C-alpha positions as CSV (number, residue, x, y, z in Angstrom):
1,X,25.6,0.8,-28.8
2,X,23.8,-0.3,-25.6
3,X,20.9,1.8,-24.2
4,X,21.9,1.8,-20.6
5,X,25.6,2.6,-20.9
6,X,25.4,6.1,-22.5
7,X,28.7,8.0,-23.2
8,X,29.7,11.0,-21.2
9,X,29.3,14.2,-23.3
10,X,32.1,15.9,-21.3
11,X,35.3,14.2,-20.2
12,X,36.1,14.2,-16.5
13,X,38.6,16.8,-15.1
14,X,41.7,15.2,-13.6
15,X,42.9,16.6,-10.3
16,X,44.1,15.4,-6.9
17,X,42.6,15.8,-3.4
18,X,44.4,15.5,-0.2
19,X,43.0,13.5,2.7
20,X,42.9,16.8,4.7
21,X,40.8,18.5,2.0
22,X,38.5,15.5,1.6
23,X,37.8,15.4,5.4
24,X,36.9,19.1,5.4
25,X,34.5,18.6,2.4
26,X,32.8,15.7,4.1
27,X,32.4,17.5,7.4
28,X,31.1,20.5,5.5
29,X,28.4,18.5,3.8
30,X,30.0,19.0,0.4
31,X,30.4,15.2,-0.3
32,X,27.2,13.3,-1.0
33,X,26.3,9.7,-1.8
34,X,23.9,9.2,-4.7
35,X,21.0,6.7,-4.3
36,X,22.4,4.4,-6.9
37,X,25.4,3.6,-4.7
38,X,25.6,0.1,-3.2
39,X,25.7,-0.4,0.6
40,X,28.9,-0.1,2.6
41,X,30.6,-3.5,2.7
42,X,34.0,-2.8,4.1
43,X,35.1,-4.5,7.3
44,X,37.4,-3.2,10.0
45,X,40.3,-5.0,8.3
46,X,39.6,-3.2,5.0
47,X,39.7,0.1,6.8
48,X,43.0,-0.7,8.6
49,X,44.6,-1.8,5.3
50,X,43.6,1.4,3.6
51,X,45.1,3.6,6.4
52,X,48.3,1.4,6.3
53,X,48.6,1.8,2.6
54,X,48.3,5.6,2.8
55,X,50.8,5.8,5.6
56,X,53.3,3.8,3.5
57,X,52.7,5.9,0.5
58,X,51.1,3.1,-1.6
59,X,48.7,3.9,-4.4
60,X,45.0,3.5,-3.2
61,X,43.3,4.0,-6.6
62,X,41.5,7.1,-7.8
63,X,38.2,8.7,-6.9
64,X,35.4,9.8,-9.2
65,X,33.0,12.5,-8.2
66,X,29.9,14.0,-10.0
67,X,29.7,17.7,-9.5
68,X,26.2,19.0,-9.1
69,X,23.7,20.8,-6.8
70,X,22.7,19.1,-3.5
71,X,19.8,20.0,-1.2
72,X,20.0,20.5,2.5
73,X,19.6,17.1,4.2
74,X,20.9,14.7,6.8
75,X,23.8,12.6,5.4
76,X,25.4,9.4,6.7
77,X,29.1,9.0,7.3
78,X,29.8,5.4,8.5
79,X,27.5,4.9,11.4
80,X,27.1,8.7,12.1
81,X,24.8,11.4,10.7
82,X,25.6,15.0,9.9
83,X,23.4,17.9,8.9
84,X,24.4,19.2,5.5
85,X,23.4,22.5,4.0
86,X,22.3,23.2,0.5
87,X,25.3,23.6,-1.9
88,X,25.4,24.3,-5.6
89,X,28.5,22.2,-6.4
90,X,28.6,19.2,-4.1
91,X,30.8,16.2,-5.0
92,X,28.6,13.1,-5.4
93,X,30.7,9.9,-5.0
94,X,30.5,7.8,-8.2
95,X,33.5,5.6,-7.4
96,X,35.4,5.5,-4.1
97,X,32.5,5.4,-1.6
98,X,34.1,2.8,0.6
99,X,37.5,4.6,0.7
100,X,36.0,8.1,1.2
101,X,33.7,6.8,4.0
102,X,36.6,4.9,5.7
103,X,38.8,8.0,5.8
104,X,36.1,10.4,7.0
105,X,34.5,8.0,9.5
106,X,37.8,7.0,11.2
107,X,39.5,10.5,11.2
108,X,36.6,12.8,12.1
109,X,35.1,13.0,15.6
110,X,31.8,11.3,15.0
111,X,29.3,9.2,16.9
112,X,29.0,5.9,15.0
113,X,26.3,4.4,17.3
114,X,28.4,1.4,18.2
115,X,29.6,0.6,14.7
116,X,33.1,-0.4,15.5
117,X,34.3,-0.7,11.9
118,X,35.2,3.0,12.0
119,X,37.2,3.0,15.3
120,X,40.9,2.6,14.7
121,X,44.1,3.3,16.6
122,X,47.8,3.6,15.7
123,X,50.5,1.9,17.8
124,X,53.6,4.1,17.5
125,X,55.8,1.5,19.2
126,X,55.2,-1.1,16.5
127,X,54.2,1.2,13.7
128,X,50.8,-0.4,12.9
129,X,47.2,0.5,12.7
130,X,44.8,-1.6,14.8
131,X,41.0,-2.0,14.9
132,X,39.1,-0.7,17.9
133,X,39.9,1.9,20.6
134,X,43.1,1.7,22.8
135,X,42.8,-1.1,25.4
136,X,43.0,0.1,29.0
137,X,46.7,-0.7,29.3
138,X,47.4,1.2,26.0
139,X,45.5,4.5,26.7
140,X,48.0,7.3,26.2
141,X,50.3,5.0,24.2
142,X,48.1,4.1,21.2
143,X,46.7,7.1,19.3
144,X,43.0,7.1,18.2
145,X,42.7,7.9,14.5
146,X,40.3,10.8,15.4
147,X,43.3,12.4,17.1
148,X,45.3,12.1,13.9
149,X,42.5,13.7,11.9
150,X,43.2,17.2,13.3
151,X,46.2,19.2,14.3
152,X,44.5,20.7,17.4
153,X,43.3,17.3,18.6
154,X,46.8,15.9,18.3
155,X,48.1,18.8,20.3
156,X,45.6,18.2,23.1
157,X,46.5,14.5,23.1
158,X,50.2,15.2,23.5
159,X,49.6,17.7,26.3
160,X,47.4,15.2,28.2
161,X,49.6,12.2,27.9
162,X,53.1,13.8,27.5
163,X,54.6,10.9,25.5
164,X,58.3,10.6,24.9
165,X,59.9,12.8,22.2
166,X,60.5,9.9,19.8
167,X,56.8,9.0,20.1
168,X,55.7,12.5,19.4
169,X,58.0,12.6,16.3
170,X,56.5,9.3,15.1
171,X,52.9,10.4,15.7
172,X,53.4,13.8,14.0
173,X,55.0,12.1,11.0
174,X,52.1,9.6,10.7
175,X,49.6,12.5,10.9
176,X,51.4,14.4,8.2
177,X,51.6,11.4,5.9
178,X,47.9,10.7,6.3
179,X,46.6,14.3,5.9
180,X,48.9,15.4,3.1
181,X,48.4,12.2,1.1
182,X,47.1,13.2,-2.4
183,X,44.6,10.9,-4.0
184,X,44.0,11.1,-7.8
185,X,40.4,12.3,-8.5
186,X,38.2,12.9,-11.5
187,X,35.4,15.4,-11.5
188,X,32.5,14.9,-13.9
189,X,30.3,17.9,-14.6
190,X,27.2,16.7,-16.4
191,X,23.4,16.7,-16.2
192,X,23.1,13.1,-17.7
193,X,22.5,11.0,-14.6
194,X,22.1,7.8,-16.7
195,X,25.6,8.1,-18.1
196,X,26.9,8.4,-14.5
197,X,24.9,5.3,-13.5
198,X,26.6,3.4,-16.4
199,X,30.0,4.6,-15.2
200,X,29.3,3.5,-11.7
201,X,28.1,0.0,-12.8
202,X,31.0,-0.5,-15.1
203,X,33.6,0.5,-12.5
204,X,32.1,-1.7,-9.8
205,X,31.7,-4.8,-12.0
206,X,35.3,-5.7,-11.3
207,X,37.3,-6.2,-8.1
208,X,34.8,-6.4,-5.2
209,X,32.1,-7.3,-7.7
210,X,28.6,-6.0,-7.4
211,X,25.8,-8.5,-7.4
212,X,23.5,-8.5,-10.5
213,X,20.7,-6.8,-8.5
214,X,23.1,-4.1,-7.4
215,X,24.2,-3.4,-11.0
216,X,20.5,-3.3,-12.1
217,X,19.6,-1.0,-9.2
218,X,22.5,1.3,-10.1
219,X,21.4,1.5,-13.8
220,X,17.6,1.5,-13.5
221,X,16.6,1.5,-9.9
222,X,16.9,4.4,-7.5
223,X,14.9,7.4,-8.7
224,X,17.0,9.9,-10.6
225,X,17.0,13.6,-10.3
226,X,15.3,13.9,-13.7
227,X,13.0,10.9,-14.0
228,X,9.8,10.5,-12.1
229,X,9.6,6.7,-12.5
230,X,12.1,3.9,-12.2
231,X,12.2,0.2,-11.9
232,X,13.3,0.5,-8.3
233,X,14.0,-3.0,-6.9
234,X,13.9,-1.7,-3.4
235,X,10.4,-0.3,-3.9
236,X,9.1,-3.4,-5.5
237,X,10.7,-5.5,-2.7
238,X,9.0,-3.5,0.0
239,X,5.7,-3.6,-1.9
240,X,5.7,-7.4,-1.5
241,X,5.1,-7.3,2.2
242,X,1.3,-7.5,1.8
243,X,-0.6,-8.5,4.9
244,X,2.6,-9.8,6.6
245,X,3.8,-11.9,3.6
246,X,7.4,-10.7,4.2
247,X,10.0,-9.3,1.9
248,X,11.7,-11.4,-0.8
249,X,15.5,-11.0,-1.3
250,X,16.2,-8.2,-3.8
251,X,18.0,-10.8,-6.1
252,X,14.6,-12.6,-6.3
253,X,12.9,-9.4,-7.3
254,X,15.4,-8.9,-10.1
255,X,14.8,-12.4,-11.4
256,X,11.1,-11.7,-11.3
257,X,11.5,-8.5,-13.3
258,X,13.6,-10.3,-15.9
259,X,11.2,-13.2,-16.1
260,X,8.2,-10.9,-16.5
261,X,10.1,-9.2,-19.3
262,X,10.6,-12.6,-21.1
263,X,14.3,-12.5,-20.3
264,X,16.6,-15.1,-18.7
265,X,16.1,-14.8,-14.9
266,X,19.6,-16.3,-14.4
267,X,21.2,-13.6,-16.5
268,X,24.8,-13.1,-15.5
269,X,26.2,-9.9,-14.0
270,X,28.1,-8.9,-17.2
271,X,24.9,-9.1,-19.2
272,X,22.8,-6.8,-17.1
273,X,24.2,-3.6,-18.7
274,X,23.3,-4.8,-22.2
275,X,19.5,-4.7,-21.4
276,X,17.4,-2.4,-23.4
277,X,15.2,-0.4,-21.1
278,X,12.3,-0.6,-23.6
279,X,12.3,-4.4,-23.4
280,X,11.7,-4.4,-19.6
281,X,8.3,-4.6,-17.9
282,X,7.1,-1.3,-16.5
283,X,7.2,-0.4,-12.8
284,X,3.4,-0.5,-12.5
285,X,3.1,-3.8,-14.4
286,X,5.8,-5.4,-12.2
287,X,4.1,-4.3,-9.0
288,X,0.7,-5.6,-10.2
289,X,2.1,-9.0,-11.2
290,X,4.0,-9.3,-7.9
291,X,0.8,-8.5,-6.0
292,X,-1.1,-11.1,-7.9
293,X,1.7,-13.6,-7.3
294,X,1.6,-13.1,-3.5
295,X,-2.2,-13.3,-3.4
296,X,-2.0,-16.6,-5.3
297,X,0.6,-18.0,-3.0
298,X,-1.4,-17.1,0.1
299,X,-4.9,-17.9,-1.1
300,X,-4.5,-20.8,-3.6
301,X,-1.3,-22.4,-2.3
302,X,-1.8,-21.7,1.4
303,X,1.8,-20.5,1.7
304,X,1.4,-17.5,4.0
305,X,5.0,-16.2,4.2
306,X,7.9,-15.8,1.8
307,X,10.2,-17.8,4.1
308,X,8.0,-20.8,3.7
309,X,8.0,-21.1,-0.1
310,X,9.7,-24.5,-0.5
311,X,11.7,-23.5,-3.6
312,X,12.0,-19.7,-4.2
313,X,12.4,-20.3,-7.9
314,X,8.6,-20.5,-8.2
315,X,8.3,-16.9,-7.1
316,X,9.6,-15.4,-10.3
317,X,8.1,-18.1,-12.5
318,X,4.7,-17.2,-11.0
319,X,5.5,-13.5,-11.5
320,X,6.0,-14.3,-15.2
321,X,2.6,-16.2,-15.2
322,X,0.6,-13.3,-13.6
323,X,2.2,-10.7,-15.9
324,X,1.3,-12.8,-19.0
325,X,-2.0,-14.2,-17.7
326,X,-3.2,-11.6,-15.1
327,X,-6.8,-12.8,-15.1
328,X,-6.5,-16.6,-15.1
329,X,-9.5,-18.8,-14.9
330,X,-10.3,-20.2,-11.4
331,X,-9.8,-23.8,-12.7
332,X,-6.4,-22.8,-14.1
333,X,-5.4,-21.3,-10.7
334,X,-6.3,-24.5,-8.9
335,X,-4.2,-26.5,-11.3
336,X,-1.3,-24.0,-11.1
337,X,-1.3,-24.4,-7.3
338,X,-0.9,-28.1,-7.9
339,X,2.1,-27.3,-10.1
340,X,3.6,-25.4,-7.1
341,X,3.1,-28.2,-4.7
342,X,4.1,-31.1,-7.1
343,X,7.3,-29.3,-8.0
344,X,8.1,-28.8,-4.3
345,X,7.5,-32.4,-3.3
346,X,9.4,-33.9,-6.3
347,X,12.2,-31.4,-6.2
348,X,11.5,-30.3,-9.7
349,X,11.7,-26.6,-8.6
350,X,15.2,-26.9,-7.2
351,X,17.3,-23.9,-8.2
352,X,20.1,-26.3,-9.3
353,X,18.0,-27.2,-12.4
354,X,18.9,-23.9,-14.1
355,X,18.0,-25.1,-17.6
356,X,14.6,-26.3,-16.5
357,X,14.0,-23.0,-14.7
358,X,14.7,-21.1,-18.0
359,X,12.4,-23.5,-19.9
360,X,9.6,-23.0,-17.4
361,X,9.8,-19.3,-17.9
362,X,9.6,-19.8,-21.7
363,X,6.7,-22.2,-21.2
364,X,4.5,-19.3,-20.3
365,X,3.3,-17.7,-23.5
366,X,0.8,-14.9,-24.0
367,X,-2.6,-16.0,-25.4
368,X,-1.9,-19.6,-24.4
369,X,-3.1,-19.9,-20.9
370,X,-4.1,-23.6,-21.0
371,X,-1.2,-24.7,-23.1
372,X,1.2,-22.7,-20.8
373,X,-0.3,-24.6,-17.8
374,X,0.0,-28.0,-19.6
375,X,3.6,-27.4,-20.3
376,X,4.4,-26.5,-16.7
377,X,2.4,-29.5,-15.3
378,X,4.2,-31.8,-17.7
379,X,7.5,-31.0,-15.9
380,X,6.2,-32.0,-12.4
381,X,3.9,-34.9,-13.3
382,X,5.8,-37.8,-11.5
383,X,4.3,-38.4,-8.1
384,X,6.6,-39.1,-5.1
385,X,7.0,-42.7,-3.9
386,X,7.4,-44.1,-0.4
387,X,6.7,-42.6,3.0
388,X,7.8,-39.2,4.0
389,X,11.0,-39.4,6.2
390,X,11.9,-36.7,8.7
391,X,15.4,-35.1,8.2
392,X,17.5,-32.8,10.3
393,X,15.3,-29.6,10.6
394,X,16.6,-26.5,8.8
395,X,14.1,-23.9,7.7
396,X,16.3,-23.0,4.7
397,X,15.6,-26.4,3.1
398,X,12.4,-27.2,1.1
399,X,12.0,-30.4,3.1
400,X,11.7,-28.5,6.4
401,X,9.5,-25.8,4.9
402,X,7.0,-28.5,3.8
403,X,7.0,-29.9,7.3
404,X,6.5,-26.4,8.8
405,X,3.5,-25.8,6.4
406,X,2.1,-29.2,7.6
407,X,2.4,-28.0,11.2
408,X,0.9,-24.7,10.3
409,X,-2.1,-26.4,8.6
410,X,-3.1,-27.8,12.0
411,X,-4.1,-24.3,13.1
412,X,-1.6,-24.1,16.1
413,X,-2.9,-22.6,19.3
414,X,-1.6,-21.8,22.7
415,X,-3.7,-21.8,25.9
416,X,-5.2,-18.5,25.1
417,X,-6.1,-18.8,21.4
418,X,-4.6,-19.1,17.9
419,X,-0.9,-18.6,17.4
420,X,-0.2,-15.7,14.9
421,X,2.3,-16.4,12.2
422,X,3.7,-12.8,12.5
423,X,4.5,-13.4,16.1
424,X,6.6,-16.4,15.1
425,X,8.3,-14.6,12.3
426,X,9.1,-11.5,14.4
427,X,10.4,-13.8,17.1
428,X,13.1,-15.0,14.7
429,X,12.2,-18.7,14.9
430,X,9.0,-20.0,13.3
431,X,9.4,-23.6,14.6
432,X,10.9,-24.0,18.1
433,X,12.3,-27.0,19.8
434,X,10.4,-28.9,22.5
435,X,13.5,-30.6,23.9
436,X,16.8,-28.7,23.9
437,X,19.2,-30.4,21.5
438,X,22.6,-31.4,22.7
439,X,25.4,-33.8,21.6
440,X,23.7,-36.7,23.4
441,X,20.2,-36.0,22.1
442,X,18.1,-38.6,20.3
443,X,18.4,-38.3,16.5
444,X,14.7,-37.4,16.3
445,X,15.4,-34.3,18.5
446,X,17.0,-32.7,15.4
447,X,13.9,-33.2,13.3
448,X,10.4,-31.7,13.0
449,X,9.2,-34.3,15.6
450,X,10.8,-31.9,18.1
451,X,9.4,-28.7,16.7
452,X,6.2,-26.8,17.6
453,X,4.9,-23.4,16.4
454,X,4.8,-21.3,19.6
455,X,6.0,-17.8,20.1
456,X,9.0,-16.7,22.1
457,X,6.8,-15.9,25.1
458,X,6.8,-19.6,25.7
459,X,10.1,-20.8,27.2
460,X,11.4,-24.2,28.2
461,X,8.8,-25.8,26.0
462,X,9.1,-29.4,27.3
463,X,8.5,-28.2,30.9
464,X,5.9,-25.6,29.9
465,X,3.8,-28.0,27.8
466,X,3.9,-30.7,30.5
467,X,2.2,-28.1,32.8
468,X,-0.7,-27.8,30.5
469,X,-3.9,-29.7,31.3
470,X,-5.2,-32.4,28.9
471,X,-8.7,-31.6,30.0
472,X,-8.5,-27.9,29.6
473,X,-5.9,-27.5,26.9
474,X,-6.6,-30.5,24.7
475,X,-7.5,-28.4,21.7
476,X,-4.3,-26.5,21.9
477,X,-2.2,-29.6,22.4
478,X,-3.8,-31.4,19.5
479,X,-3.1,-28.4,17.3
480,X,0.5,-29.3,17.8
481,X,0.0,-33.0,17.0
482,X,0.3,-33.9,20.6
483,X,-2.3,-36.5,21.4
484,X,-3.1,-37.9,24.9
485,X,-0.5,-40.6,24.7
486,X,2.2,-38.1,23.6
487,X,1.1,-35.7,26.4
488,X,1.5,-38.4,29.0
489,X,5.1,-39.2,27.7
490,X,5.8,-35.5,27.8
491,X,4.7,-35.2,31.4
492,X,6.9,-38.2,32.3
493,X,9.8,-36.4,30.6
494,X,10.2,-39.4,28.3
495,X,12.0,-37.7,25.5
496,X,12.6,-40.8,23.4
497,X,9.0,-42.1,23.7
498,X,7.5,-38.6,23.0
499,X,9.6,-38.0,19.9
500,X,8.9,-41.5,18.5
501,X,5.2,-41.0,18.9
502,X,5.2,-37.5,17.5
503,X,7.3,-38.6,14.6
504,X,4.4,-40.7,13.3
505,X,2.0,-37.8,13.8
506,X,4.2,-35.3,11.9
507,X,4.8,-37.8,9.0
508,X,1.1,-38.4,8.8
509,X,0.3,-34.7,8.7
510,X,2.9,-34.0,6.0
511,X,1.6,-36.9,3.8
512,X,-1.9,-35.8,4.3
513,X,-1.1,-32.2,3.3
514,X,0.9,-33.4,0.2
515,X,-2.1,-35.6,-0.8
516,X,-4.4,-32.6,-0.6
517,X,-2.3,-30.0,-2.2
518,X,-0.4,-31.9,-4.9
519,X,-3.6,-34.0,-5.6
520,X,-2.0,-36.5,-8.0
521,X,-5.0,-38.8,-7.5
522,X,-7.5,-36.1,-8.6
523,X,-8.4,-35.1,-12.2
524,X,-7.2,-31.8,-13.5
525,X,-10.3,-29.8,-14.4
526,X,-10.0,-27.3,-17.2
527,X,-12.1,-24.2,-17.9
528,X,-15.4,-25.3,-19.5
529,X,-14.6,-23.9,-22.9
530,X,-11.7,-26.3,-23.2
531,X,-14.1,-29.2,-23.5
532,X,-15.9,-27.8,-26.6
533,X,-14.7,-28.8,-30.0
534,X,-12.8,-26.1,-31.8
535,X,-14.7,-24.6,-34.7
536,X,-13.8,-26.0,-38.1
537,X,-11.7,-23.6,-40.1
538,X,-13.2,-22.8,-43.5
């Protein structure tokens, strides 16, 4: 028997709930969403299809609720919020969140703050549900779903627009079909939250499948009503944003947790539920290793933001390293940084090499700091050959991230002082184009030769930069690899000449950075004790 999927001690009670009753319970704050639920994913099309199925009398599946006490709080319904009072027997949605939300959000009068997924209308003439409010030419003809959610609202709509008798008959029939539709429901009355988490994960592992991190979060993540600690991926994720480092994807945090626990970080969704909680790293240990990982990436590798890690796979391999070897020797850290850079340049860290990724996690063994390092370095020992070549710029690629790190290493400035990385990140684009790219642009316009690190406060960069002064702004221009010759070409609006000259500068900067960081031409220094002969065993 697995640890995480515990059996229910009491079988669910089978019943039915009409849409009318469900709407009343939601509006009364009697339906709640547990923290282990996944985010809402339905689109407007999904909502329309659900309503159409109910109108036609089609089965729409069953609902599963967990009956227990709920505190007074503000709850979310679609894009709206409601004040809910304390209740001793609320229904917490274990299965059916998307359907319950779709019905309540579309049929109750709520303010969804511009979230149009929950705005639906019914066209009586063609007998169909449509997304969005009635168009100006259909006002008084198409019926908003909020009108169909209540008898009084429908009465007011009929009095206001006085539709034909056959339209009234159609609309009243649709309303009755929707509100009287009975959905099968199961009510679980238990104090064992972990068992409910298991039910939720199992139910949602088929159909619109949950991602592995969602299953893990459901089983072990969000704090429960009875446990004071949890391996909450969301908390670990937010804790990574140290000094503006940024927030890794939650899937990467799960891989890090698995790697730290000595488990396969590429573990499939179906296997997550078979984990033994006792085999996993603790919350505090995970947070500490992640903190050390980020500090190492920033200080030793000079990679200041999560979006600039060339291959994200190193993030969870490093998390494994700093969990197993939290107090590594300075010489070891220096060599480990070379492993990061060598793997980035050679492509050894590509996520496609799943088998090698698993092997590198297994390379890191407790009590074997130097041997663990040697095993990692052996996998990235081949130096790159040939000159660096610029490719079409895309910050999602390792190639462009390395080029961006080379640009960042120049200490970019504007006319008033250093450019802050957070300003670039918050602006949504770390590296911006000097020349606007269009269909007729020079091929180099699509590469890093046409990119500089300047904030969004600078617009029309080719024109703005040409207005700078070489005499006054030389330091700022050179920090963007724009020398005097390049600046003259820029001022002449010679795009081709400028890009060709700057291509050479960017390529040179990248190659210099790689030479410094990967350091294939430099010896690997070990901690001093490694050079002593081991004592002879008696």
